[in-house]
N, CA, C and O atoms as a Tripos MOL2 file, in Angstrom:
@<TRIPOS>MOLECULE
protein
  264   263    66     0     0
PROTEIN
NO_CHARGES

@<TRIPOS>ATOM
      1 N         149.3690  121.6930  125.8690 N.3       1 MET1
      2 CA        149.3540  123.1500  125.9740 C.3       1 MET1
      3 C         149.4880  123.0040  124.4330 C.2       1 MET1
      4 O         150.4380  122.2960  124.0970 O.2       1 MET1
      5 N         148.6220  123.6020  123.2650 N.am      2 PRO2
      6 CA        149.6330  124.5260  122.1810 C.3       2 PRO2
      7 C         150.1150  125.8860  122.6240 C.2       2 PRO2
      8 O         149.4160  126.6710  123.2650 O.2       2 PRO2
      9 N         151.4390  126.1270  122.2140 N.am      3 ILE3
     10 CA        151.7090  127.4990  122.2290 C.3       3 ILE3
     11 C         151.8020  127.8630  120.6240 C.2       3 ILE3
     12 O         152.3100  127.0580  119.8440 O.2       3 ILE3
     13 N         151.2030  129.3110  120.1220 N.am      4 ILE4
     14 CA        150.9830  129.8400  119.3760 C.3       4 ILE4
     15 C         152.4820  131.0820  119.1150 C.2       4 ILE4
     16 O         152.5520  131.8470  120.0770 O.2       4 ILE4
     17 N         153.2450  131.2680  118.3670 N.am      5 ARG5
     18 CA        154.4110  132.5000  118.5160 C.3       5 ARG5
     19 C         153.8520  133.3800  116.9430 C.2       5 ARG5
     20 O         153.7940  132.8770  115.8210 O.2       5 ARG5
     21 N         153.5810  134.4700  117.2470 N.am      6 ILE6
     22 CA        153.3780  135.2600  116.3180 C.3       6 ILE6
     23 C         154.6780  136.6200  116.0770 C.2       6 ILE6
     24 O         154.6930  137.5870  116.8380 O.2       6 ILE6
     25 N         155.6230  136.4830  114.9970 N.am      7 GLU7
     26 CA        156.5160  137.5590  115.0300 C.3       7 GLU7
     27 C         155.7810  138.5900  113.9460 C.2       7 GLU7
     28 O         154.8730  138.3780  113.1420 O.2       7 GLU7
     29 N         156.4210  139.6020  114.2030 N.am      8 LEU8
     30 CA        155.6570  141.1980  113.6690 C.3       8 LEU8
     31 C         156.6110  142.3030  113.9650 C.2       8 LEU8
     32 O         157.2720  142.5760  114.9670 O.2       8 LEU8
     33 N         156.4760  142.8950  112.7120 N.am      9 LEU9
     34 CA        156.6440  144.2930  113.1780 C.3       9 LEU9
     35 C         155.6090  145.2670  113.8670 C.2       9 LEU9
     36 O         154.3910  145.3980  113.7430 O.2       9 LEU9
     37 N         156.7120  145.9980  114.7610 N.am     10 PRO10
     38 CA        155.8340  147.0340  115.2950 C.3      10 PRO10
     39 C         155.2860  147.6270  115.1380 C.2      10 PRO10
     40 O         155.4760  148.1460  114.0380 O.2      10 PRO10
     41 N         154.3780  148.0630  115.7450 N.am     11 GLY11
     42 CA        153.2470  149.0170  115.2940 C.3      11 GLY11
     43 C         151.9550  148.1780  115.5560 C.2      11 GLY11
     44 O         151.0290  148.8790  115.1470 O.2      11 GLY11
     45 N         151.5420  147.1930  115.9670 N.am     12 ARG12
     46 CA        149.6350  146.9710  116.5260 C.3      12 ARG12
     47 C         149.6180  147.5320  117.6040 C.2      12 ARG12
     48 O         150.6430  147.7250  118.2580 O.2      12 ARG12
     49 N         148.4390  147.8940  117.9760 N.am     13 THR13
     50 CA        148.3190  148.1560  119.3400 C.3      13 THR13
     51 C         147.6210  147.2870  120.4160 C.2      13 THR13
     52 O         147.0720  146.2090  120.1870 O.2      13 THR13
     53 N         147.6820  147.6770  121.1860 N.am     14 ALA14
     54 CA        147.8900  146.1270  122.4170 C.3      14 ALA14
     55 C         145.9130  145.5700  122.0220 C.2      14 ALA14
     56 O         145.5360  144.4050  121.8960 O.2      14 ALA14
     57 N         145.1830  146.6110  121.9350 N.am     15 LEU15
     58 CA        143.9490  146.4700  121.8890 C.3      15 LEU15
     59 C         143.7530  144.9510  120.3290 C.2      15 LEU15
     60 O         143.0940  143.9170  120.4300 O.2      15 LEU15
     61 N         144.7460  145.5040  118.8600 N.am     16 GLN16
     62 CA        144.6160  144.7230  118.3420 C.3      16 GLN16
     63 C         145.7380  143.3680  118.4390 C.2      16 GLN16
     64 O         145.6850  142.6790  117.4200 O.2      16 GLN16
     65 N         146.4170  143.0340  119.1490 N.am     17 LYS17
     66 CA        147.0230  142.0100  119.3420 C.3      17 LYS17
     67 C         146.1070  141.1050  120.3830 C.2      17 LYS17
     68 O         146.0660  139.8780  120.4750 O.2      17 LYS17
     69 N         145.4400  142.0330  121.0810 N.am     18 ALA18
     70 CA        144.6670  140.9900  122.1320 C.3      18 ALA18
     71 C         143.5350  140.6820  121.6910 C.2      18 ALA18
     72 O         143.2620  139.6270  122.2630 O.2      18 ALA18
     73 N         142.3400  141.0760  120.7260 N.am     19 ARG19
     74 CA        141.8160  140.6990  119.7310 C.3      19 ARG19
     75 C         142.2770  139.2620  118.5220 C.2      19 ARG19
     76 O         141.6380  138.2700  118.1680 O.2      19 ARG19
     77 N         142.9600  139.5120  118.3480 N.am     20 TYR20
     78 CA        143.8340  138.5440  117.2940 C.3      20 TYR20
     79 C         144.0170  137.4320  118.3330 C.2      20 TYR20
     80 O         143.8660  136.3380  117.7900 O.2      20 TYR20
     81 N         144.2810  137.3380  119.6020 N.am     21 ALA21
     82 CA        145.0410  136.4320  120.3210 C.3      21 ALA21
     83 C         143.9670  135.5400  120.5440 C.2      21 ALA21
     84 O         143.9200  134.3170  120.4100 O.2      21 ALA21
     85 N         142.7060  136.7450  121.0780 N.am     22 GLN22
     86 CA        141.4920  135.6820  121.4380 C.3      22 GLN22
     87 C         141.1240  135.0690  120.5450 C.2      22 GLN22
     88 O         140.8610  133.8750  120.6900 O.2      22 GLN22
     89 N         140.9700  135.8000  119.1580 N.am     23 GLU23
     90 CA        140.2710  134.6790  118.2190 C.3      23 GLU23
     91 C         141.1600  133.6730  117.6370 C.2      23 GLU23
     92 O         140.6590  132.7780  116.9560 O.2      23 GLU23
     93 N         142.4540  133.7200  117.8320 N.am     24 VAL24
     94 CA        143.7450  132.5900  117.2080 C.3      24 VAL24
     95 C         143.2230  131.4880  118.4010 C.2      24 VAL24
     96 O         142.6930  130.4720  117.9520 O.2      24 VAL24
     97 N         143.3220  131.5970  119.8150 N.am     25 THR25
     98 CA        142.7270  131.0290  121.2800 C.3      25 THR25
     99 C         141.6650  130.1580  121.0420 C.2      25 THR25
    100 O         141.5420  128.9900  121.4110 O.2      25 THR25
    101 N         140.8610  130.9020  120.3400 N.am     26 GLN26
    102 CA        139.0400  130.4340  119.9640 C.3      26 GLN26
    103 C         139.2630  129.1120  118.8880 C.2      26 GLN26
    104 O         138.8270  127.9700  119.0290 O.2      26 GLN26
    105 N         139.9900  129.5950  117.9020 N.am     27 LEU27
    106 CA        140.0720  128.8570  116.6480 C.3      27 LEU27
    107 C         141.0840  127.2360  116.9420 C.2      27 LEU27
    108 O         140.8700  126.1230  116.4600 O.2      27 LEU27
    109 N         142.0830  127.6350  117.8080 N.am     28 THR28
    110 CA        142.8850  126.6670  118.4670 C.3      28 THR28
    111 C         141.5870  125.6970  119.1260 C.2      28 THR28
    112 O         140.8710  124.7640  118.7630 O.2      28 THR28
    113 N         141.6950  126.1590  119.7660 N.am     29 ALA29
    114 CA        140.7370  125.0710  120.5880 C.3      29 ALA29
    115 C         139.3130  124.7780  120.1390 C.2      29 ALA29
    116 O         138.5770  124.1270  120.8810 O.2      29 ALA29
    117 N         138.9800  125.1290  119.2140 N.am     30 GLU30
    118 CA        137.8460  124.0430  118.2560 C.3      30 GLU30
    119 C         138.8370  123.2060  117.2810 C.2      30 GLU30
    120 O         138.4100  122.0520  117.2560 O.2      30 GLU30
    121 N         139.8510  123.3190  116.5690 N.am     31 ILE31
    122 CA        140.2500  122.7400  115.8300 C.3      31 ILE31
    123 C         140.4850  121.2570  116.7590 C.2      31 ILE31
    124 O         139.8800  120.1870  116.7040 O.2      31 ILE31
    125 N         141.7630  121.7660  117.7140 N.am     32 LEU32
    126 CA        142.5950  120.5180  118.0120 C.3      32 LEU32
    127 C         141.6740  120.2650  119.1870 C.2      32 LEU32
    128 O         142.4170  119.9590  120.1200 O.2      32 LEU32
    129 N         140.2850  120.2420  119.6350 N.am     33 GLY33
    130 CA        140.1440  119.9870  120.5560 C.3      33 GLY33
    131 C         140.5540  120.4490  122.2280 C.2      33 GLY33
    132 O         140.7940  119.5610  123.0450 O.2      33 GLY33
    133 N         140.5830  121.3570  122.4720 N.am     34 CYS34
    134 CA        141.3980  121.2330  123.7840 C.3      34 CYS34
    135 C         140.7630  122.4410  124.3120 C.2      34 CYS34
    136 O         139.8820  122.9220  123.5980 O.2      34 CYS34
    137 N         141.0060  122.9790  125.3180 N.am     35 ALA35
    138 CA        140.5930  123.6620  126.3170 C.3      35 ALA35
    139 C         140.8400  125.2780  125.9830 C.2      35 ALA35
    140 O         142.0700  125.3390  126.0120 O.2      35 ALA35
    141 N         140.4190  126.4520  125.7190 N.am     36 GLN36
    142 CA        140.7390  127.4480  125.5360 C.3      36 GLN36
    143 C         141.9660  128.1060  126.7530 C.2      36 GLN36
    144 O         142.6280  129.1400  126.6610 O.2      36 GLN36
    145 N         141.9560  127.4320  127.4810 N.am     37 GLU37
    146 CA        142.8220  127.7400  128.8460 C.3      37 GLU37
    147 C         144.4830  127.1980  128.8770 C.2      37 GLU37
    148 O         145.4190  127.3400  129.6640 O.2      37 GLU37
    149 N         144.3050  126.5840  127.7130 N.am     38 THR38
    150 CA        145.5560  125.7940  127.5650 C.3      38 THR38
    151 C         146.1280  126.4850  126.6490 C.2      38 THR38
    152 O         147.2960  126.1190  126.5120 O.2      38 THR38
    153 N         145.8770  127.1970  126.0590 N.am     39 VAL39
    154 CA        146.6610  127.9770  124.5900 C.3      39 VAL39
    155 C         147.0100  128.7600  124.8260 C.2      39 VAL39
    156 O         146.2030  129.5680  125.2850 O.2      39 VAL39
    157 N         148.5910  129.2300  124.7130 N.am     40 ASP40
    158 CA        149.3740  130.1900  124.9040 C.3      40 ASP40
    159 C         149.8580  130.9840  123.2230 C.2      40 ASP40
    160 O         150.3340  130.5500  122.1740 O.2      40 ASP40
    161 N         149.4410  132.2540  123.7020 N.am     41 VAL41
    162 CA        150.1810  132.7960  122.4140 C.3      41 VAL41
    163 C         151.2610  134.4960  122.7170 C.2      41 VAL41
    164 O         151.1500  135.5510  123.3430 O.2      41 VAL41
    165 N         152.1640  133.8650  121.8750 N.am     42 ILE42
    166 CA        153.1440  135.2930  122.2940 C.3      42 ILE42
    167 C         153.7210  135.4360  121.0430 C.2      42 ILE42
    168 O         154.2090  134.7550  120.1400 O.2      42 ILE42
    169 N         153.3830  137.0270  121.4530 N.am     43 PHE43
    170 CA        153.8670  137.7470  120.4450 C.3      43 PHE43
    171 C         155.4520  138.3450  120.3180 C.2      43 PHE43
    172 O         156.0410  138.6620  121.3520 O.2      43 PHE43
    173 N         156.0330  138.4650  119.1520 N.am     44 THR44
    174 CA        157.8090  138.8510  119.1660 C.3      44 THR44
    175 C         157.3250  139.9180  118.4310 C.2      44 THR44
    176 O         156.4230  139.7870  117.6030 O.2      44 THR44
    177 N         157.9890  141.1940  118.7390 N.am     45 GLU45
    178 CA        157.9570  142.4150  117.9950 C.3      45 GLU45
    179 C         159.6190  142.0950  117.3940 C.2      45 GLU45
    180 O         160.4340  141.4660  118.0700 O.2      45 GLU45
    181 N         159.8730  142.5570  116.2480 N.am     46 ILE46
    182 CA        161.0090  142.6190  115.7120 C.3      46 ILE46
    183 C         161.1420  143.5840  114.9640 C.2      46 ILE46
    184 O         160.4820  143.5070  113.9270 O.2      46 ILE46
    185 N         162.0490  144.9070  115.1600 N.am     47 GLN47
    186 CA        162.9590  145.7280  114.5360 C.3      47 GLN47
    187 C         162.8260  145.3980  112.9840 C.2      47 GLN47
    188 O         163.1300  144.3350  112.4430 O.2      47 GLN47
    189 N         162.4380  146.2470  112.5410 N.am     48 GLY48
    190 CA        162.4640  146.6830  110.8190 C.3      48 GLY48
    191 C         163.7280  146.0290  110.2750 C.2      48 GLY48
    192 O         163.5810  145.3450  109.2630 O.2      48 GLY48
    193 N         165.0410  146.1460  110.8370 N.am     49 GLU49
    194 CA        166.1560  146.5990  110.3750 C.3      49 GLU49
    195 C         166.6100  144.8490  110.8560 C.2      49 GLU49
    196 O         167.6890  144.4270  110.4420 O.2      49 GLU49
    197 N         165.9600  144.1780  111.4920 N.am     50 ASP50
    198 CA        166.5610  143.1880  112.2630 C.3      50 ASP50
    199 C         165.4650  141.9270  111.2080 C.2      50 ASP50
    200 O         165.5200  140.7440  111.5470 O.2      50 ASP50
    201 N         164.5590  142.3260  110.0050 N.am     51 TRP51
    202 CA        164.0440  141.4410  109.4840 C.3      51 TRP51
    203 C         164.0140  141.7590  107.9410 C.2      51 TRP51
    204 O         163.3950  142.6710  107.3930 O.2      51 TRP51
    205 N         164.8790  140.7340  107.3170 N.am     52 VAL52
    206 CA        165.4450  141.0860  105.7400 C.3      52 VAL52
    207 C         164.1560  139.8070  104.6920 C.2      52 VAL52
    208 O         163.8800  138.6090  104.7550 O.2      52 VAL52
    209 N         163.8000  140.7880  103.9890 N.am     53 HIS53
    210 CA        162.8980  139.9070  103.0470 C.3      53 HIS53
    211 C         163.2210  140.3480  101.6130 C.2      53 HIS53
    212 O         163.0350  141.4630  101.1270 O.2      53 HIS53
    213 N         163.9090  138.9020  100.8420 N.am     54 ALA54
    214 CA        164.4680  138.9740   99.5110 C.3      54 ALA54
    215 C         166.0130  139.6990   99.7170 C.2      54 ALA54
    216 O         166.9500  139.8910   98.9410 O.2      54 ALA54
    217 N         165.8130  139.9660  100.9960 N.am     55 GLY55
    218 CA        167.2110  140.0760  100.4220 C.3      55 GLY55
    219 C         167.6360  141.7520  101.1440 C.2      55 GLY55
    220 O         168.7110  142.3420  101.2510 O.2      55 GLY55
    221 N         166.1650  142.1260  101.5540 N.am     56 VAL56
    222 CA        165.9460  143.5680  101.3210 C.3      56 VAL56
    223 C         165.6750  144.3760  102.7430 C.2      56 VAL56
    224 O         164.9280  145.3000  102.4200 O.2      56 VAL56
    225 N         165.9030  144.4500  104.0010 N.am     57 PRO57
    226 CA        165.8880  144.9190  105.5740 C.3      57 PRO57
    227 C         164.1260  145.8160  105.0500 C.2      57 PRO57
    228 O         164.1070  146.6430  104.1390 O.2      57 PRO57
    229 N         162.9310  145.4420  105.7830 N.am     58 TYR58
    230 CA        162.1740  146.0640  106.3840 C.3      58 TYR58
    231 C         162.4180  147.5440  106.7220 C.2      58 TYR58
    232 O         161.5900  148.3820  106.3640 O.2      58 TYR58
    233 N         163.8870  148.0100  107.6210 N.am     59 ALA59
    234 CA        163.7000  149.2610  107.5820 C.3      59 ALA59
    235 C         165.4570  149.2090  107.5660 C.2      59 ALA59
    236 O         166.2400  148.2760  107.7470 O.2      59 ALA59
    237 N         165.6210  150.3620  107.3240 N.am     60 PRO60
    238 CA        167.3570  150.5110  107.0160 C.3      60 PRO60
    239 C         167.9660  150.8170  108.5330 C.2      60 PRO60
    240 O         167.4930  151.7150  109.2300 O.2      60 PRO60
    241 N         168.8610  150.1290  108.8880 N.am     61 PRO61
    242 CA        169.3380  150.2400  109.9290 C.3      61 PRO61
    243 C         169.5930  151.4790  110.2300 C.2      61 PRO61
    244 O         169.7320  152.3000  109.3230 O.2      61 PRO61
    245 N         169.7200  151.9140  111.8190 N.am     62 ILE62
    246 CA        169.7130  153.2450  112.2030 C.3      62 ILE62
    247 C         170.8060  153.6970  112.2330 C.2      62 ILE62
    248 O         170.8330  154.9220  112.1170 O.2      62 ILE62
    249 N         171.8800  153.1390  112.3590 N.am     63 HIS63
    250 CA        173.3720  153.6470  112.3800 C.3      63 HIS63
    251 C         173.8020  152.8820  110.9090 C.2      63 HIS63
    252 O         174.6910  152.0460  111.0720 O.2      63 HIS63
    253 N         173.4040  153.0030  109.7500 N.am     64 ALA64
    254 CA        173.6920  152.6450  108.6480 C.3      64 ALA64
    255 C         175.2000  153.1780  108.1270 C.2      64 ALA64
    256 O         175.6320  154.3290  108.0620 O.2      64 ALA64
    257 N         175.9500  151.6610  107.7190 N.am     65 GLN65
    258 CA        177.3760  152.4070  108.0110 C.3      65 GLN65
    259 C         177.7850  152.7330  106.4180 C.2      65 GLN65
    260 O         177.1240  152.1680  105.5460 O.2      65 GLN65
    261 N         178.8830  153.6510  106.0260 N.am     66 ARG66
    262 CA        178.6770  153.9170  104.5780 C.3      66 ARG66
    263 C         179.8790  153.5990  103.8850 C.2      66 ARG66
    264 O         179.9450  153.7410  102.6640 O.2      66 ARG66
@<TRIPOS>BOND
     1     1     2 1
     2     2     3 1
     3     3     4 2
     4     3     5 am
     5     5     6 1
     6     6     7 1
     7     7     8 2
     8     7     9 am
     9     9    10 1
    10    10    11 1
    11    11    12 2
    12    11    13 am
    13    13    14 1
    14    14    15 1
    15    15    16 2
    16    15    17 am
    17    17    18 1
    18    18    19 1
    19    19    20 2
    20    19    21 am
    21    21    22 1
    22    22    23 1
    23    23    24 2
    24    23    25 am
    25    25    26 1
    26    26    27 1
    27    27    28 2
    28    27    29 am
    29    29    30 1
    30    30    31 1
    31    31    32 2
    32    31    33 am
    33    33    34 1
    34    34    35 1
    35    35    36 2
    36    35    37 am
    37    37    38 1
    38    38    39 1
    39    39    40 2
    40    39    41 am
    41    41    42 1
    42    42    43 1
    43    43    44 2
    44    43    45 am
    45    45    46 1
    46    46    47 1
    47    47    48 2
    48    47    49 am
    49    49    50 1
    50    50    51 1
    51    51    52 2
    52    51    53 am
    53    53    54 1
    54    54    55 1
    55    55    56 2
    56    55    57 am
    57    57    58 1
    58    58    59 1
    59    59    60 2
    60    59    61 am
    61    61    62 1
    62    62    63 1
    63    63    64 2
    64    63    65 am
    65    65    66 1
    66    66    67 1
    67    67    68 2
    68    67    69 am
    69    69    70 1
    70    70    71 1
    71    71    72 2
    72    71    73 am
    73    73    74 1
    74    74    75 1
    75    75    76 2
    76    75    77 am
    77    77    78 1
    78    78    79 1
    79    79    80 2
    80    79    81 am
    81    81    82 1
    82    82    83 1
    83    83    84 2
    84    83    85 am
    85    85    86 1
    86    86    87 1
    87    87    88 2
    88    87    89 am
    89    89    90 1
    90    90    91 1
    91    91    92 2
    92    91    93 am
    93    93    94 1
    94    94    95 1
    95    95    96 2
    96    95    97 am
    97    97    98 1
    98    98    99 1
    99    99   100 2
   100    99   101 am
   101   101   102 1
   102   102   103 1
   103   103   104 2
   104   103   105 am
   105   105   106 1
   106   106   107 1
   107   107   108 2
   108   107   109 am
   109   109   110 1
   110   110   111 1
   111   111   112 2
   112   111   113 am
   113   113   114 1
   114   114   115 1
   115   115   116 2
   116   115   117 am
   117   117   118 1
   118   118   119 1
   119   119   120 2
   120   119   121 am
   121   121   122 1
   122   122   123 1
   123   123   124 2
   124   123   125 am
   125   125   126 1
   126   126   127 1
   127   127   128 2
   128   127   129 am
   129   129   130 1
   130   130   131 1
   131   131   132 2
   132   131   133 am
   133   133   134 1
   134   134   135 1
   135   135   136 2
   136   135   137 am
   137   137   138 1
   138   138   139 1
   139   139   140 2
   140   139   141 am
   141   141   142 1
   142   142   143 1
   143   143   144 2
   144   143   145 am
   145   145   146 1
   146   146   147 1
   147   147   148 2
   148   147   149 am
   149   149   150 1
   150   150   151 1
   151   151   152 2
   152   151   153 am
   153   153   154 1
   154   154   155 1
   155   155   156 2
   156   155   157 am
   157   157   158 1
   158   158   159 1
   159   159   160 2
   160   159   161 am
   161   161   162 1
   162   162   163 1
   163   163   164 2
   164   163   165 am
   165   165   166 1
   166   166   167 1
   167   167   168 2
   168   167   169 am
   169   169   170 1
   170   170   171 1
   171   171   172 2
   172   171   173 am
   173   173   174 1
   174   174   175 1
   175   175   176 2
   176   175   177 am
   177   177   178 1
   178   178   179 1
   179   179   180 2
   180   179   181 am
   181   181   182 1
   182   182   183 1
   183   183   184 2
   184   183   185 am
   185   185   186 1
   186   186   187 1
   187   187   188 2
   188   187   189 am
   189   189   190 1
   190   190   191 1
   191   191   192 2
   192   191   193 am
   193   193   194 1
   194   194   195 1
   195   195   196 2
   196   195   197 am
   197   197   198 1
   198   198   199 1
   199   199   200 2
   200   199   201 am
   201   201   202 1
   202   202   203 1
   203   203   204 2
   204   203   205 am
   205   205   206 1
   206   206   207 1
   207   207   208 2
   208   207   209 am
   209   209   210 1
   210   210   211 1
   211   211   212 2
   212   211   213 am
   213   213   214 1
   214   214   215 1
   215   215   216 2
   216   215   217 am
   217   217   218 1
   218   218   219 1
   219   219   220 2
   220   219   221 am
   221   221   222 1
   222   222   223 1
   223   223   224 2
   224   223   225 am
   225   225   226 1
   226   226   227 1
   227   227   228 2
   228   227   229 am
   229   229   230 1
   230   230   231 1
   231   231   232 2
   232   231   233 am
   233   233   234 1
   234   234   235 1
   235   235   236 2
   236   235   237 am
   237   237   238 1
   238   238   239 1
   239   239   240 2
   240   239   241 am
   241   241   242 1
   242   242   243 1
   243   243   244 2
   244   243   245 am
   245   245   246 1
   246   246   247 1
   247   247   248 2
   248   247   249 am
   249   249   250 1
   250   250   251 1
   251   251   252 2
   252   251   253 am
   253   253   254 1
   254   254   255 1
   255   255   256 2
   256   255   257 am
   257   257   258 1
   258   258   259 1
   259   259   260 2
   260   259   261 am
   261   261   262 1
   262   262   263 1
   263   263   264 2
@<TRIPOS>SUBSTRUCTURE
     1 MET1         2 RESIDUE 1 A MET
     2 PRO2         6 RESIDUE 1 A PRO
     3 ILE3        10 RESIDUE 1 A ILE
     4 ILE4        14 RESIDUE 1 A ILE
     5 ARG5        18 RESIDUE 1 A ARG
     6 ILE6        22 RESIDUE 1 A ILE
     7 GLU7        26 RESIDUE 1 A GLU
     8 LEU8        30 RESIDUE 1 A LEU
     9 LEU9        34 RESIDUE 1 A LEU
    10 PRO10       38 RESIDUE 1 A PRO
    11 GLY11       42 RESIDUE 1 A GLY
    12 ARG12       46 RESIDUE 1 A ARG
    13 THR13       50 RESIDUE 1 A THR
    14 ALA14       54 RESIDUE 1 A ALA
    15 LEU15       58 RESIDUE 1 A LEU
    16 GLN16       62 RESIDUE 1 A GLN
    17 LYS17       66 RESIDUE 1 A LYS
    18 ALA18       70 RESIDUE 1 A ALA
    19 ARG19       74 RESIDUE 1 A ARG
    20 TYR20       78 RESIDUE 1 A TYR
    21 ALA21       82 RESIDUE 1 A ALA
    22 GLN22       86 RESIDUE 1 A GLN
    23 GLU23       90 RESIDUE 1 A GLU
    24 VAL24       94 RESIDUE 1 A VAL
    25 THR25       98 RESIDUE 1 A THR
    26 GLN26      102 RESIDUE 1 A GLN
    27 LEU27      106 RESIDUE 1 A LEU
    28 THR28      110 RESIDUE 1 A THR
    29 ALA29      114 RESIDUE 1 A ALA
    30 GLU30      118 RESIDUE 1 A GLU
    31 ILE31      122 RESIDUE 1 A ILE
    32 LEU32      126 RESIDUE 1 A LEU
    33 GLY33      130 RESIDUE 1 A GLY
    34 CYS34      134 RESIDUE 1 A CYS
    35 ALA35      138 RESIDUE 1 A ALA
    36 GLN36      142 RESIDUE 1 A GLN
    37 GLU37      146 RESIDUE 1 A GLU
    38 THR38      150 RESIDUE 1 A THR
    39 VAL39      154 RESIDUE 1 A VAL
    40 ASP40      158 RESIDUE 1 A ASP
    41 VAL41      162 RESIDUE 1 A VAL
    42 ILE42      166 RESIDUE 1 A ILE
    43 PHE43      170 RESIDUE 1 A PHE
    44 THR44      174 RESIDUE 1 A THR
    45 GLU45      178 RESIDUE 1 A GLU
    46 ILE46      182 RESIDUE 1 A ILE
    47 GLN47      186 RESIDUE 1 A GLN
    48 GLY48      190 RESIDUE 1 A GLY
    49 GLU49      194 RESIDUE 1 A GLU
    50 ASP50      198 RESIDUE 1 A ASP
    51 TRP51      202 RESIDUE 1 A TRP
    52 VAL52      206 RESIDUE 1 A VAL
    53 HIS53      210 RESIDUE 1 A HIS
    54 ALA54      214 RESIDUE 1 A ALA
    55 GLY55      218 RESIDUE 1 A GLY
    56 VAL56      222 RESIDUE 1 A VAL
    57 PRO57      226 RESIDUE 1 A PRO
    58 TYR58      230 RESIDUE 1 A TYR
    59 ALA59      234 RESIDUE 1 A ALA
    60 PRO60      238 RESIDUE 1 A PRO
    61 PRO61      242 RESIDUE 1 A PRO
    62 ILE62      246 RESIDUE 1 A ILE
    63 HIS63      250 RESIDUE 1 A HIS
    64 ALA64      254 RESIDUE 1 A ALA
    65 GLN65      258 RESIDUE 1 A GLN
    66 ARG66      262 RESIDUE 1 A ARG
């Protein structure tokens, strides 16, 4: 059973995630030769202050210390 984990910042709609999951499921089943019913897609939304790129958070912490 393929499990596809998608980590992203919040802000996508349920419709966007559902459409993405359907496309990924279809492509995974086609390429890996498995049934779509065996594919799981898991979305994990990570807050901007918890995601750091090149040493800089995508969003400042809510309670920034001075």
